[in-house]
N, C-alpha and C positions, 0 to 999 in steps of 0.2 A: 504493500500499500504506499503510495507516495504521500507522505505526511502532510505536504502543503495542499493536497486536494481537499482536505477537510477544512481548510481555512475559512471558506465562505460562510459556513454556518456560524461562525463567531468572529468574523473578520472586524466587524465594527468595534469590538472590545479593545482592539489595538488603539483606537482613537480615544477610547474612554480613559478612565481613571484606573482601571485595574490592570489585574493584573496578572498582571501577573495573573488576566484576568481572572484567574481570580485569586491570585496569590494572597493579596491582603483581604479580599472578600471572605477568604476562608477564616479570617482571624489572625491575630498575632501569635497564636499558639502553634508551634511548628513541631514536627517530628511525629512519631507514632509508635511508641513502645513504653512499656512500664514493667518494672521488675518487682518481684516479692521480696527482694533483698531488703532487710531492715523494715519489713512491713509491720512488725510488732511495734517498733517505735513510731512509725508513722500513724498508727491508730491512736496514739497517746498524744496527738497534737494539742498544744495549748492554744486557747483563743482568749483574747483580752478585749475589753471594750475600748472605745476611743479614749476615755479617760484614763486607762491603765497602760497606755503604750509606753514602751521603754523610750526615753528621750535620748536622741543623738546629741553628742556633746557639741556645745557652741551653736550660736545663731548663724543663719546664713546671711552673708553680706553680698548681695546681688551686685553685679557690675553696674557702674553709673553709665547707663546708655544715653549717649548724646541725642539731643532732640533738634529737629530743624523746623523752620516755619513754612513747610510745604502745605498748601491748602488747594484742594480741587473744588471746583463748582460743578455740581451735578444738577441740572435742570432747576437752577436757582438755589440749591442747597449747598452751603459751604461745608466741606468735610476735610478736617485736618488729617494729615499723614505724617506725624512727626518722626517716624522711623523709616522714611522712604529710602534714606541712604543704605539701608540694609539690603535693598534690592540689588545693589551693585556687588555681585557675588565674588568678583575677583579683586576687589579693592582691598588695600592693606588694612583699612579700618575695619571692614567686615571680618577679615581673617583674624585680626586681633580680638574682636568681640567674640568670635566663636571660640577662640582659644581661652578666653577668660570664662566663658560659660561652662566649657568642658572641664576646666580646672576646679570649678565648683561641683558640677554634677557627678563626675566620675568618683571623686573621693567620697561623696555622700553616699552613692550607691555601694561602694565597697564597704563602708561601715555598717550597712543594714544587717541586722541579725538574720541568720539562716542563709545568707547569701552564698557562702562557701559550700554548705551541704547541698543547696539547690543546684549549684553549678556542678558539683561532683556527681550528683544523682542524674541530672540531665546528660552530662557527658557519658556516663556508663550506659544509660538507657539508649541513648542515640546510636550506640555501637552495635547495630545489628544490620544484616543484608537487606537491601530494598531493591525491588524490580518494577521496571515499567512494563507497559503492555507491548508485546512484540508485534511487528508488522511485516508483511512479505513483499519483496519485490524480485520477480522472476523466480529463481530457485533459492534465494537467500532470505533469512529472517534477521531483522535488526531489533535491538531493544537496548534500553539504558539499565544500568546496574550501579549501585553504590555499595561498597562492602561494609560500610557503617559510618566511619567518621571522615571519609573523603570529602573535601570541600565541594567538589562537584561530581555529579554522576558521570559515569564513562559509557560510551556508545560501543556496543558489541555487535558482531555479525557472526552468523552460523548458517551451515547448510542444513542443519537438523534442530528443529525448535526443542527437541527433548535433550539436547546436549549443550554444554557450556560453550559459548562462542569464544572468539578471539577479539582482543581489543582493536577497535577500528579508529577510535578518537578519544584521547584522554585530555580533557580540558585542564586537568590539574597540572599538566606539564607546560601549560601556556603562560603561567604566572607563578611566582614564588608563594604569593599570599592567597592563591585561590580565587582572586577576584576577576578572572577571565572565565566567562560562562558560555556554554553552548546554548545560544538563544534560539536557534531555528535550524532545521536541516531537512533535506530532501534528497531521496535516492532516485536516480534515473530508473526508467522502466525496465532496462536491461540488467539493473542491479550492479552496474560497473563503475558508476560515478557517485560520489557524495558532494553535494553543494551544502556547505554549512555556514552559519552566521555566528560570529563571536562578539559578545558584548563585554566591554571592559569597565570595571569599577561601577557597575550598575547602571550604566547609561543605556538609554533606548537606542542609541546609535549602534548599528552593527556593520561589521566588516565581513564580506563573504569570501570564502576560499572554495576550492574544489580539490577533492581528494580521490585518488584511484582506490577503489575498494579492494582489490586484489593485493596490491603492493603496500597499501597504507601510506603512500607518498603524496604529497601535494603537488598539483600542477602550479603553473606560474600565475594563473588567474587570481586577481584580487580586486573586489568591488567595494567601494566606499559610499558613504552618505545614504545608507539604507536604514529606514526606520519603520516600524509597524508593517513590514512586508517580509514574506518568505520568497521562495522561488518555485516556479513550475517548469518542469523539463519539457522541451519541445518534442515534437512527434519522433524525430529520428535520434534523440538524445545527444545531439551535437552541440546543444546550448540550451539556454533556459529564459524564461520571461521573469521580470521582476520589476518592482516599483522603487523610485527613489526621489528624494527632494534635491533642490539646488544646493550646492555647497553653501553653508552659512558664512557670513562675513568673519574676518579675523577676530577672535576674541568673543564671539557670540554663539559658540558651538552648543552651550547648555542653556541658553536663555532666549535666542531668537525664535520667532514664530515659525511653525512648520506648515508652509503652504505650497501649492503649485506642484503636487505629486505628479509624476510622469511614469508611463510604462515603457520599459526598454526590453530589447532581446540581446542577450550576451551569447556570442559564439565562442565555444571553448577555444582557448589558445590565443585569443586577441586581447588588446588592451581595452579597458573600460571606455576609453575616449572614443572607441570605434563602435560601441554598442548602438545598435539601431533603435531609433525612437519609434515606438509602435503606437502610442496613443497619448495624447495630451488634451487638456482643456483650459487654454490660458484665459478663456472667458469665465471659467468657474475655479478660481484659485483655491476655494474651500473644499473642493471635491476630493474624496480619497478614491484613487484609482487602483484596483486590484485585479490581476489576471491570473487565470489558471486554465488548464486544458480540460475539455470534457472527458468523460470516461473512455470514449472511443477514439480520443485524439483527433477528431475531425474539426473540432471548433475551438477557437480561442474565446474564452468567456470573460467578461468584465463585470465584476461586482463593484458598484459605484455608490459610495456613501457621502453623507453630508454631515460632518460632525459625528456625534454620538448618537444621532437619531436612529432607532432600529430600522426605519424605512430605508429603502435603497432603490437604486435603479439597476437594471440588468441588461447588458448589450452582449453581442456575440459577433464573431467574424468566422466565416467559413474558410478553413485552411485548405480545403480541397479545391478551391478556385483561386487563381492567381489575381492578385490586386482586388480581392473582394473588399466590399465596404463594411464598415462596422454598422451593424443593424441594431437599432434601439427597440429592442423587444418589449421592455417594461420600462417606461420613461416617465410615469406620472408621479413618482415618489409618494405614492399613497398607502404603501404598506411595506412590510418586510418580505423579501423573496429569497430563500436560500436554496440554491441548486442542489439537488439529490444525486440525479443521474439522468441519462437520456438513452432512449431506444430509437436510434436513427434520428428522425425529426421530431420525436415526442419527448419533450423535456419535462421532468418532474421537479416540482418545487415544494418546500415548506413555506407556507404563507400565513400571515394573520389578516389578509384582506377579507373583510366581512366576516371574520372568525378571530375574535380577540384572544382565543386560547389556541389558535393555530390549527391548520389542516394541511393535507397534501393534495396538490392539484396537478394536473398534466396539460401542458400547452403544446399543440402542434405548431411549430414555428412557421409552417406554410399557411396556417389558418390562425394567426395570433389574436384576432379580436376576442375579447372576453366572452362574448356569447358562445364561443366554441370551447372554452375551457372545460375540463373534465375534473370533477371532484372524485378524487381516488379514496382518500380517507377523510371522512367528514370531521368537523369539529366535534369534540367531546367535552364532558364536564371537567376533565383534567386538562392541564397545560401540555401541549406537545413541545417538548424541549428540543429534541434533535431527531434526525432520521438518517440512517445509513443503509447501504445495499450490499448484502452479502448472500450467497447462494441464490441469486436472482429473486430475493425477497426483501421486503422493506422492514428494517428493524427500527421501531418507533419507541423512543424513550420518553415516557410521560412523567410529569410531576403530579403527585397526589398529596396535597397538603405538605408540600416542600420535601417530599422523598420519592425516590424513583419507582417506576412501574414499567417494565419493558414488554412490549407486545410485537409479534411478528405477523406480517401481512404478506399476501401474494401481491404481485405487481399490479393486479387489477383492484386491490383494496380488500379482498376477502380475508377475514381473520383466520390465521393458521393456528396459533398457540400463544401462550404467555410464557415468559422466562421466569422460572421459579428463583426468587432471590432469598439469600440466607435469613435476612431480617429487614426491618425498616432501615433504609440506607440510601446510598448514592452509587449509581452506575456510570462509568465513563468508558469511552473506547469503542468497543464492538468493532474492532478493526479487521478488515478483510477485503479481498477483492470481490467483484461481483460474481465471479465464477467459483469462489471458494465454497467449500462445504463446512468449513471450521472457521470460527471467529474467536477472538480474544477480547476479553473485557475486564475492567477493574471494578471491584466493589469495596465500599467502605461504609462504616457507620461509626457512631459515637463510641462504641465499645467493640468495634470490629476492625481490626487492622487492615489496611489496604491490601487486598488479595486479588491476584490475577487468575481469572477463570478462562477455561476453554469451552466453547460452545459448539457441540456437534449437532448441525442442522438435521442430519439424517435420523438421529435418535431423539432430537428435541431435548437434549440433556446437557447440563453443565457439569464440569469436573474441575477440581482445583489444579491450576497449573504451577502457580508460585505463591506460597503462603509463608509469611514471615513467622519466625519462631519468637514469640513475644511472651515473656514470663510474667504474665498477670492473669487474674481470673475475672472475665467479664461479668460473671455472676455476682461479683462484689458490688456492682454499680446498678443504679436505677436510671433508666432513660425514659423520660415522660414528654409527651407533647400536650401542652395545655393551651387553652384559648382564653383571651381577655378582651375587654372592651377599651377602645381608645376614647379619646375626649369626645369625639363625634359620634360614638356608638358603634364604630366599625369593629368587626370581630377579627382579631389578630392572633396567629399562632406563635408559640414560643416553645422551644425545646429546653428542657431543664434536666440536667445531669448531675448526679452526686452519688456518693457511697450509700449503700444500704445501712439502715439504722440512724439515719439522720434526724435529729430532734428539731422539729420546726418551732423554735423558740424565739425567733427574731434575732439570733446572735450569730448566724452563720456567715462568715466572709463569702461574699458572692460576686462573681465576675460576669457582668452582662456585656455581650457583644452585639453589634449591629452593623448594617451598611446602608441599606435603603436608597438605592439609586441605580440608574443606568440599566434597568432591567435584568439585574444580576440577582440571582437566587442564592440564598444561603441554605445549604442542604447538609445532611449529616456527614461528618467525616472523623476519622480517628487522628488525634493529635497528642503527641507525647507530652508536652508541657501542660496540656489540659488535664492529663492524668496526675501530674505531679501536684497541680493545684487541687485536684479532688481527693487524692490519697491523703492529703494533709488536712482534709476536713472542709474544703471549700466547695461551694456550689457553682456550677457553670451554667449560663443561660444564653441562648441564641434567640433573638427576637426577629421573626420574619416580617418586618415592617413594610409599609408601602414604599413605592419607589423602585422595589425589586421586581423580579419576574415570576415570583411564586405562584401568582394566579393570573398571569397573562397581561395583555396590553392594558386593560383598565386599571389593574393593580399598580402597574408602573406609572401610568400617567397621573394617577391620584397622588403621587409624591413628587411631581415635577413643577417647575415654574412657580406660578401664584399658589400652587397647592403644596409647595415643598414644606410648609409648616406641618402638614399632616404626618410627615416623616418624624419630625421631632416630637410631636405630640404621641405618635405611637411608641417611640422609645421611652419617653418620659412615663407613659402609662404602664409600660412593661416593668419599670423600676418600681412604680407604685404598686403594681400587682404582686411583685415579689415580697414587698414589705407587708401588704395587706394579708397575704397568705402565710405570714410568719416564717418565710424562708430566711429573711434578713431584716435589717433596718438601715437607716441612712448611715449610720456610723460604720457599717460594714459593707457597703455596697460600692463596688468599682465598676467603671465603664470604660470601654475601649472600642476603637475602630480605626481603620486605616484608610487614607485617601479620601474618597467621598465619605467613608466612615470617620474619618478624622474631622471633617465638617460637622457630622452628626454629633460627635462628642463635644466639639467646640460650642456648638449651637445650644446643646442640652445643658452643658455646665454653666453657660452664661445666663440661660433662661431660668434654670432651676439649681443654683449652686448649693442650696440646702438639701438637696436630694441625695447627694453622693459624698462618699468620703474620699474617692480617688477618681481621677480622670486622666486617661492616657490617649490623647489624639496623636496618631501616627501618620507622617507625611500627608498632613491634612490640607484641604483647601479652606483657608481661613480668612482670606481677604476677598470677599465676594464682589467687591467693586472693581478689582483690578486682575482677577484671575485669568481673564481672557487675553491679557496682554503678553503672556509668556508661553513659549514653545507651543504645545498642542491645546492649551487651555481654551482657545477660542472654540474648540470643536465641542466643548461641554455645554454650549448655550442651549441645546435642545433640551437638556434637563433643568438648566438654571435660568436661562435668560441672561441678558447682560445689562450693565448700568448704562449703556448707551441708549437704551429705551427708557423712557420717563416712568412707565408703569412698572417695568421690571426693577428699576432702581429703587422704587419705594419698598417693594417686599424684600429685595436683597439687603437693603440697608437695615430693614427691621430685624434680620436674623443673622446677618454677617458677624461671625464670632470676633473678629478683630474690632468691630465698631460697636460692640455691646458689652464690652468689659467696663463696669462701672466702678468709679473711684469709691474706695472705702468698703467694698464688698469682701466678705471672706469666702474665697473659693476653695474648692477641694484640693487635697494634695495632688499636684498636677506634674506628670512626666511627659513632656513633648518630645517626640522623637522624629528626626529627620536625617537626611544625608546630603553630603556636600555635592554628589553627582546626580541628584534626582533631577533629571531634565524632563520629567512629566509634571509632577506638582513641584515647582521650584521651591527651594527651602526657605526663600524670603517669606513665604507665608508663615512658616513656624517661627522664623526669627522675629518678626514683627509682633506676632501674637505673644511670644514669650516676653518680649520687652514691655509690651503693653500691660500683661498680667503683673509682671514684677513691680512695675510702676505703681498700679492701682490697687492691687491686692492688699488687704489688711487682715491679718490672721497668722496663726502659728504654722499652718500647713505649708509645705515648701512648693515653690513653683520653679521647676527645672527644665532645662532643654538639654537633650542628648543628641549631639551631632556626630553621626558616624562618618568616618572618612573612607574614601574609595569604595563607596556604596551608593546605590540609587534608590529607586522607588520600591524595591523589594525583590523583584525577579532576578534570579541568578546569584543572590547573595550566598557566599560560602558557608559551609556548615559552621566553621569556627565563629564567624560573626553572628550566625543565627542563634547559636547556644549562648553566647555572651549577651545578646540583646534579650532573649527569652529569660535568662537568668535575672537581668536587671528589672524586667517588667514584673516578673513573679515576686522578687524580693521587695520591690517598691509597693506593689499592690497588696502583698501579704502583710507587710509591716503596717500600712495605714488602714487596713481593714481589721486588723487584729489576729491575722493568721501567722503566728510566729513559731519558730522552731530554732 
């Protein structure tokens, strides 16, 4: 399976805030193992109330952050921006400010009780083999594997999926500190060439290279200035299609806006300057242009986005005809259309056109008028997340109250069977070619480590292909899905996980996570540091708030633009529910979220500072009046709107975390995290928010910012940095919620 051929089903996420789509959406808890070692001691965890916390020695003396007289006028309203100078990421003054902040933050974190034991336990538990879902090209199988503590997973190749393969690409050898990551890769249809993109220090920018699969040596090909794009091999495997941006100006690599994407064809063995321009739209600089081949290699397909709006355009070009024109098959930008496969001129799409929860349709490109479209799988009560084709059958992955349900259909839409899953959880993958009779997929849940299964279509059965050996007992934990009412009466689901025997007396340290944006769904997953939190007596909760995709288009739209406040109301109501049901209290409640989830945390902690004891916004969008002026930020307007519009300015100004920090307010203990190479949500958001909080906050709780170096938005972060960051978060949240060891 060419890994890039699956890109259209989630391509717009590259323009969005994830991640990692959804690296950060999955939460700040990483890893997936827990051990019974020292379990007896873990069961004797001490919990203290806020008034009984052990005091760290000395008061925090925050840096004296310089203020400037910068004032912007938005539609007649004057808005001060005294820390505007922190937007200059490369200035000496900003670098000195970062250094001063880190010299306060890191020593504070290192003194936290239980930090060493948490770090040791995380490191021990992280050290177990992890496998990715294999895929086939020609007669070879490719998969990723990490032996435990490797900073980056290694790409392997084998002729027999039942045998261990040989190393094809080891990213750990590309940098001494593990900050070079394999961000994207695609194998040619003949299985002979590997095109792969390397991201360095967490940047979204990728440099692509080409490796000979048999010899493991690289060719001379080197391609730069690629972001949010993979590659798709041409019909004869002599080259590939890809998208790239213009080279940014000197010194603006990590800050300048990303616009005017173009599609190119690169012929192997040639210089990038010789690449053939395939398609561009200079009249539409905001369009994202992504290309890939149809399953039969007869058509070059164009998936065209505009910002992070799930709606898209779909064009194609017949490669069988010389000098064929690009045909605008779906050009109304009225819905999302994800290509699934085609049978000659009959193209199958997943779409939410007139179907908010999505359906499968077929369009004959020779009779493209919507009156001739065929409904193959009608819309159902559940949300259709994705569709793949294996064994000449449609494999449909549905979401039922935010967990997976997989159903198999014939190409005419007739239901064949359902795939039996181990428990309530999340399915991903189902990789395979159209003619394959076997597919591989991954399954995970809150107490079910990520396991790779092999599905035999002839038998209609799944069998375990790769299962991690994790030394913990899932029966020791309780997984519940509860529903609560938001401020406007909307019914919202929430997963709650904790050890059995928990006393609901309002004193349990509780970690509440949310995202709420860009149609991204939070589904069950197994994460190692979540277990460390729970085995020490903590409760972990995931709120499936509006703005996500858990219930389809309407659920997403109900948390966008002028309705964005619904997202914050949902999350606030989740915290109130946990308190009302005696899981916890305000003295023991921590909230976290990353990226768009960082905005969520920032908005909720400024609107309800009394509700939480800890707030941890990670790589957050915190300046809602200027977010669209940096890198790919402009593309998020489909969810947010921008301050350029007078109506949008009003609601953005009302909830923008940076602009709603009030003088003299006591805010929760706050740990802001960001990275110096985050070129998706630029770190100036976090810098300005931290400076403002430190200026106006009155109270004993600390307000700290942790700035990671040689790191970005989250994806590709090496294991060593992930363990250290997870240790700091667990230690900080544990100490300030009363979970101490």
